[in-house]
C-alpha positions in Angstrom: -47.8 79.1 147.7 -47.9 82.4 149.7 -45.7 81.8 153.3 -47.5 82.9 156.3 -44.9 82.2 158.9 -45.4 83.0 162.2 -42.5 84.7 162.6 -42.5 86.5 159.3 -45.8 88.1 159.5 -46.2 88.5 163.4 -42.8 89.7 164.3 -40.7 90.6 161.1 -37.6 88.2 160.2 -35.8 86.3 162.4 -32.2 88.6 162.3 -34.3 90.9 163.6 -34.0 89.4 167.3 -31.5 89.6 169.5 -31.0 88.2 172.8 -31.2 85.0 174.5 -34.4 83.0 174.7 -38.0 82.6 173.4 -39.0 85.8 172.3 -35.9 88.1 172.2 -35.6 91.7 172.2 -37.3 92.8 168.5 -35.4 95.7 167.2 -37.5 96.4 164.0 -39.5 99.3 163.8 -42.9 97.8 162.9 -44.9 101.0 163.0 -45.7 101.2 159.1 -46.1 97.4 158.4 -48.0 98.8 154.9 -44.5 98.8 153.1 -43.4 95.2 154.3 -46.7 93.1 153.5 -48.1 92.8 150.1 -51.8 91.7 149.4 -52.2 88.3 150.2 -54.2 85.7 147.4 -56.4 83.7 149.5 -56.5 80.9 147.1 -52.4 80.6 147.6 -52.7 80.4 151.0 -52.7 76.8 153.1 -52.5 75.8 156.7 -50.5 74.1 158.1 -50.9 72.0 160.8 -48.0 69.3 162.6 -49.5 66.3 164.2 -46.6 64.9 166.9 -47.0 61.0 168.6 -44.9 59.0 171.0 -45.3 55.6 170.9 -43.5 52.7 172.4 -42.3 49.6 170.6 -43.6 46.3 171.8 -40.5 44.1 171.4 -37.7 46.8 172.4 -39.4 49.5 174.5 -37.8 52.3 172.3 -40.0 55.3 171.8 -40.2 56.5 168.2 -41.6 60.0 167.6 -43.2 60.9 164.7 -44.3 64.2 163.1 -46.9 64.1 160.5 -47.7 67.4 158.4 -51.2 68.2 156.6 -51.5 71.4 154.6 -54.7 72.4 153.5 -55.9 74.9 151.2 -57.8 77.8 152.6 -60.4 77.5 150.2 -61.3 73.9 151.4 -61.5 74.5 155.0 -64.1 77.8 153.8 -66.5 75.3 152.7 -66.7 73.1 155.6 -69.8 74.0 158.2 -68.7 75.8 161.4 -64.9 76.1 160.2 -65.0 79.6 158.9 -66.8 81.1 162.7 -64.1 78.7 164.8 -61.6 80.1 162.8 -62.4 84.2 163.3 -62.7 83.5 166.9 -58.9 81.4 167.4 
């Protein structure tokens, strides 16, 4: 599938970030994005959602952190009732 990583598609390559902390200072020139972006084939796009949980184990009291990743084809999502409208308004 085509990669639609937020950092790469919205702010440019991670190498363009300079400075400390979230956001940094971006020095890349975004005035002409047409030279960077290629057309995206919707049939190859997946929506990635992570579900993260914290659970306390009953006997030891230790805390367990888990991550479950869901990858759903965009074509499957648009067939669900009301989902396209909710995605467009997000």
